[in-house]
C-alpha positions as CSV (number, residue, x, y, z in Angstrom):
1,M,-10.0,-31.0,1.0
2,R,-7.7,-28.5,2.8
3,S,-7.4,-26.5,-0.5
4,I,-11.2,-26.1,-0.6
5,S,-11.3,-25.0,3.1
6,R,-8.5,-22.5,2.4
7,M,-10.4,-20.9,-0.5
8,T,-13.5,-20.6,1.6
9,S,-11.4,-18.8,4.3
10,R,-9.9,-16.4,1.8
11,D,-13.4,-15.6,0.4
12,R,-14.6,-14.8,4.0
13,V,-11.7,-12.5,4.6
14,R,-12.1,-10.8,1.3
15,R,-15.8,-10.2,1.9
16,A,-15.2,-8.8,5.4
17,L,-12.6,-6.3,4.1
18,D,-14.8,-5.2,1.3
19,A,-17.6,-4.5,3.8
20,S,-15.4,-2.4,6.0
21,P,-16.9,1.1,6.6
22,L,-13.7,2.7,5.4
23,R,-13.4,0.3,2.5
24,T,-9.7,0.3,3.2
25,Y,-9.2,-3.0,1.5
26,N,-9.8,-1.7,-2.1
27,S,-10.3,2.0,-2.1
28,Y,-7.2,3.7,-0.6
29,L,-3.6,3.7,-1.5
30,T,-2.6,5.9,1.4
31,F,-4.0,6.7,4.9
32,S,-2.9,9.3,7.5
33,G,-3.4,8.5,11.1
34,I,-4.6,5.3,12.9
35,L,-6.4,3.0,10.5
36,P,-9.1,0.8,12.1
37,I,-9.6,-2.6,10.4
38,D,-12.0,-5.4,11.4
39,L,-10.8,-8.9,10.4
40,P,-13.0,-12.0,10.6
41,D,-12.1,-15.1,12.5
42,G,-9.6,-17.3,10.7
43,T,-7.7,-14.4,9.2
44,T,-4.0,-15.0,9.2
45,G,-1.2,-12.5,8.9
46,V,2.5,-11.9,9.0
47,I,4.2,-8.9,10.5
48,C,7.6,-7.9,9.2
49,P,9.7,-5.5,11.3
50,D,12.5,-3.1,10.1
51,L,13.8,-4.6,6.9
52,H,15.9,-1.5,6.0
53,A,16.3,-2.4,2.3
54,P,18.8,-2.4,0.7
55,A,20.7,-3.0,4.0
56,H,18.6,-6.1,4.8
57,D,20.0,-9.5,5.4
58,R,19.5,-11.0,2.0
59,G,20.0,-14.6,3.1
60,L,17.5,-14.2,5.9
61,F,15.0,-12.4,3.6
62,A,15.3,-15.3,1.1
63,S,14.3,-17.8,3.8
64,F,11.6,-15.5,4.9
65,L,10.1,-15.5,1.4
66,R,10.1,-19.3,1.4
67,F,8.2,-19.2,4.7
68,L,5.7,-16.7,3.3
69,A,5.1,-19.0,0.3
70,D,4.4,-21.9,2.7
71,F,2.4,-20.0,5.2
72,G,0.2,-18.1,2.7
73,P,-1.1,-15.3,5.0
74,D,-4.2,-13.3,4.2
75,I,-2.6,-10.1,5.3
76,F,1.0,-8.9,5.1
77,V,2.1,-6.0,7.4
78,S,5.4,-4.0,7.4
79,I,5.6,-2.2,10.7
80,G,8.0,0.5,9.5
81,D,11.5,1.1,8.2
82,W,11.0,-1.2,5.3
83,S,13.4,1.1,3.4
84,D,16.6,2.5,4.9
85,M,17.0,5.7,2.9
86,F,20.6,6.0,4.0
87,A,21.4,8.3,1.0
88,L,19.0,10.9,2.4
89,S,20.1,10.6,6.0
90,R,22.0,13.1,8.0
91,H,24.5,10.6,9.3
92,P,28.1,11.1,8.1
93,K,29.0,9.0,5.1
94,A,32.3,7.5,4.2
95,L,33.7,9.2,1.1
96,R,34.0,6.0,-0.8
97,L,30.7,4.6,0.2
98,P,28.3,4.9,-2.8
99,T,24.9,6.4,-2.1
100,N,22.1,6.4,-4.6
101,P,18.6,7.2,-3.4
102,N,17.0,5.9,-6.6
103,Y,18.6,2.5,-6.0
104,E,17.2,2.4,-2.5
105,F,13.7,3.2,-3.7
106,V,13.9,0.6,-6.4
107,E,15.3,-2.1,-4.2
108,S,12.8,-1.4,-1.5
109,K,9.9,-1.7,-3.9
110,R,11.4,-4.9,-5.4
111,C,11.5,-6.5,-1.9
112,W,7.9,-5.5,-1.3
113,D,6.8,-7.0,-4.5
114,M,8.7,-10.2,-3.8
115,A,7.0,-10.5,-0.4
116,M,3.6,-9.9,-1.7
117,E,4.1,-12.3,-4.6
118,A,5.5,-15.0,-2.3
119,S,2.8,-14.6,0.4
120,R,-0.1,-14.3,-2.1
121,A,-1.6,-12.0,0.5
122,L,-5.0,-10.4,-0.2
123,W,-3.6,-7.1,1.0
124,G,-0.5,-5.5,2.3
125,Y,-0.2,-2.6,4.9
126,M,3.0,-0.6,5.1
127,T,3.3,1.6,8.2
128,L,6.0,4.1,7.5
129,G,8.8,4.7,10.0
130,N,11.4,7.3,10.7
131,H,13.7,6.0,7.9
132,E,11.0,6.5,5.3
133,D,10.5,10.0,6.8
134,R,14.1,10.8,5.7
135,A,12.7,11.5,2.2
136,Y,10.3,14.1,3.6
137,R,12.9,15.7,5.9
138,Y,15.4,15.9,3.0
139,L,12.9,17.7,0.7
140,T,11.6,20.1,3.3
141,D,15.0,20.9,4.9
142,M,17.4,20.8,1.9
143,V,15.3,21.5,-1.2
144,P,11.9,22.9,0.1
145,L,10.9,24.2,-3.3
146,L,11.2,20.8,-4.9
147,G,9.0,19.4,-2.1
148,R,6.2,21.5,-3.4
149,V,6.4,20.1,-7.0
150,L,3.3,18.1,-7.9
151,T,3.7,14.8,-9.7
152,T,1.9,14.7,-13.1
153,N,0.2,11.3,-12.6
154,N,-1.8,12.1,-9.5
155,N,-1.2,15.8,-8.7
156,E,0.4,15.0,-5.4
157,P,3.6,16.5,-3.9
158,L,6.7,14.3,-4.1
159,N,6.3,11.8,-1.3
160,F,7.6,8.4,-0.2
161,H,5.1,6.1,-1.9
162,N,5.3,8.0,-5.2
163,L,9.1,7.9,-5.2
164,M,9.0,4.2,-4.3
165,G,6.7,3.5,-7.2
166,F,3.4,2.5,-5.6
167,R,0.3,2.8,-7.8
168,E,-3.4,3.0,-7.1
169,T,-3.8,-0.5,-8.6
170,D,-1.4,-2.1,-6.0
171,N,-3.0,-4.3,-3.3
172,A,-1.5,-2.1,-0.6
173,T,-2.3,0.7,1.8
174,I,0.6,3.0,2.8
175,I,0.0,4.5,6.3
176,Y,1.4,7.9,7.1
177,G,1.3,9.8,10.4
178,S,-0.1,13.3,11.0
179,E,0.3,15.9,8.3
180,E,0.9,13.0,5.8
181,R,4.4,12.5,7.1
182,A,6.1,9.2,7.7
183,G,7.6,8.7,11.1
184,F,6.0,7.5,14.3
185,E,2.4,8.7,14.4
186,G,0.6,6.4,11.9
187,G,-0.6,2.9,12.7
188,I,-3.2,0.2,12.4
189,T,-5.7,-1.1,14.9
190,F,-6.9,-4.6,14.2
191,N,-10.3,-5.5,15.7
192,K,-10.0,-2.8,18.4
193,D,-7.7,-5.3,20.0
194,L,-4.1,-4.9,18.7
195,H,-2.4,-1.6,17.7
196,L,0.5,-1.9,15.3
197,H,2.9,1.0,14.7
198,H,6.6,1.7,14.2
199,G,7.0,2.9,17.8
200,F,8.8,5.9,19.3
201,L,9.3,5.2,23.0
202,V,12.7,3.6,23.3
203,R,14.0,1.7,26.4
204,P,17.3,-0.1,26.7
205,Q,16.0,-3.7,27.4
206,P,14.1,-5.9,25.0
207,G,10.4,-5.6,25.5
208,D,10.6,-2.5,27.7
209,S,9.9,-0.1,24.8
210,A,6.6,-1.9,23.9
211,R,5.7,-2.1,27.6
212,A,6.2,1.7,28.0
213,D,4.0,2.1,24.9
214,M,1.3,-0.2,26.4
215,D,1.4,1.5,29.8
216,R,1.1,5.0,28.2
217,F,-1.8,4.3,25.9
218,T,-3.4,1.3,27.7
219,W,-3.7,-0.7,24.5
220,S,-2.2,-3.9,23.3
221,V,0.6,-2.9,21.0
222,G,3.1,-4.3,18.4
223,H,6.2,-2.2,18.2
224,G,9.0,-1.9,15.7
225,H,11.9,0.6,15.6
226,T,14.1,-0.9,18.4
227,H,15.3,-4.0,16.4
228,R,14.8,-6.0,19.6
229,M,12.5,-8.9,20.4
230,G,10.5,-9.0,23.6
231,M,7.0,-9.3,24.9
232,A,5.0,-8.8,28.1
233,A,1.4,-9.2,29.3
234,V,-0.5,-7.3,32.0
235,G,-4.1,-8.6,32.4
236,D,-5.7,-8.6,29.0
237,L,-3.1,-6.2,27.5
238,R,-0.1,-7.5,25.5
239,C,2.9,-5.9,24.0
240,Y,5.5,-7.1,21.5
241,E,8.7,-6.0,19.9
242,F,9.3,-8.0,16.7
243,G,13.0,-7.7,16.0
244,H,14.6,-6.9,12.7
245,M,15.8,-8.3,9.3
246,V,18.8,-6.1,8.7
247,N,22.4,-7.1,8.0
248,P,24.3,-5.6,11.0
249,G,27.5,-5.6,9.0
250,H,26.1,-3.5,6.2
251,A,28.0,-0.2,5.7
252,Y,24.7,1.7,5.9
253,L,24.4,0.7,9.6
254,A,27.9,1.7,10.7
255,Y,26.4,4.6,12.7
256,A,24.7,2.1,15.0
257,R,27.5,-0.4,15.7
258,N,27.2,0.3,19.5
259,M,23.6,-0.7,19.5
260,F,24.0,-4.2,18.1
261,I,24.5,-5.8,21.5
262,N,20.8,-6.5,22.1
263,W,19.4,-6.5,18.5
264,A,17.6,-9.7,17.6
265,P,16.3,-10.8,14.2
266,G,12.7,-12.0,14.0
267,F,9.2,-11.4,12.8
268,A,5.7,-12.5,13.9
269,T,2.5,-14.2,12.7
270,F,-1.0,-13.7,13.9
271,V,-4.4,-15.3,13.6
272,V,-7.9,-13.9,14.5
273,H,-9.9,-16.1,16.8
274,N,-13.1,-15.1,18.6
275,G,-12.5,-11.6,17.4
276,K,-9.1,-11.3,19.1
277,V,-5.7,-11.0,17.4
278,H,-3.4,-13.8,18.6
279,V,0.2,-13.0,17.9
280,T,3.1,-15.5,17.7
281,P,6.6,-14.0,17.6
282,V,9.1,-16.0,15.5
283,P,12.6,-15.5,16.8
284,V,15.6,-16.1,14.4
285,R,18.7,-17.7,15.9
286,P,22.1,-19.0,14.8
287,L,22.0,-22.7,14.2
288,V,24.8,-25.1,13.2
289,C,23.6,-26.9,10.1
290,A,24.6,-30.3,8.8
291,D,27.5,-28.9,6.9
292,G,29.0,-27.4,10.0
293,V,28.2,-23.8,9.1
294,S,26.2,-21.6,11.5
295,R,23.3,-20.0,9.8
296,L,20.4,-17.8,11.0
297,S,17.4,-20.1,11.3
298,F,13.8,-20.2,12.5
299,S,11.2,-22.9,12.7
300,W,7.4,-23.2,12.2
301,R,5.0,-26.0,12.9
302,F,2.1,-25.9,10.4
303,Q,-1.2,-26.6,12.0
304,E,-2.7,-28.3,8.9
305,T,-0.1,-31.0,8.8
306,G,1.5,-30.9,12.2
307,K,4.9,-30.8,10.4
308,L,7.7,-28.8,11.9
309,K,9.8,-27.1,9.2
310,V,13.2,-25.3,9.8
311,Y,14.2,-22.4,7.6
312,H,17.9,-21.7,7.2
313,E,19.4,-18.5,6.0
314,L,20.3,-18.9,2.4
315,D,23.6,-17.8,1.0
316,R,23.7,-14.0,0.4
């Protein structure tokens, strides 16, 4: 009986997305600017912040994939910095640290495909962050002539989604900012109620960056970029920072060692009810397991069964 109800819900979400005035569900691979999307009641989604592949926490990501398979969201959203692009950064690199931009593109796309396959999401939205913008900055600053070369398959300049391997047939929309750049300007607005973007206002305490964003633009906002978890509410407005899924000990993140003190892993889910987007942050915390080993863990209570399930970080 639950299976029949689930299929009916999926069909309702699919029809609503197909009926969108912009037809963003099945017509565009990329979008520049703020993408408005209307989702029907009952739509579920998962928001993943700052993965930074291939510098992600592989054990945590594996448990996240298990959660996606169990939760089965209609929509999957990356809120920016899905890819680290360390090889194309301006940060000093240790002489013996291997850097390979092609590996980063391939690994990032592999992680995206794994998340989409596990979640069985109808559609995925990838808002690009400042780390994806490293590809654009490298081309324009270091090899500007190469940045003007058009790819043969779609007559576009070299850009992030082409280099990552996205195709028009993928169930995905890649969201750029102004002038078709990655970075901070692009975003999504669900139901004129919640705005999701990578974020560019940074404050030192968890939740304060999203609060500054909310105060500046007077909208409810979901914010990435800071790797912190926090939330606040003022009247009908809400703001969230969703955390991260990086491996803080990865060599690619050595430049940020002094920032780890208030980083917090996590992600979020949402459901649309009465036209409003209701967000539930899911914090990830160390938990001592039955074998005496402390592992990153998070829990979720499934509404259909009432069962509480705990997901432990798998071995890397």
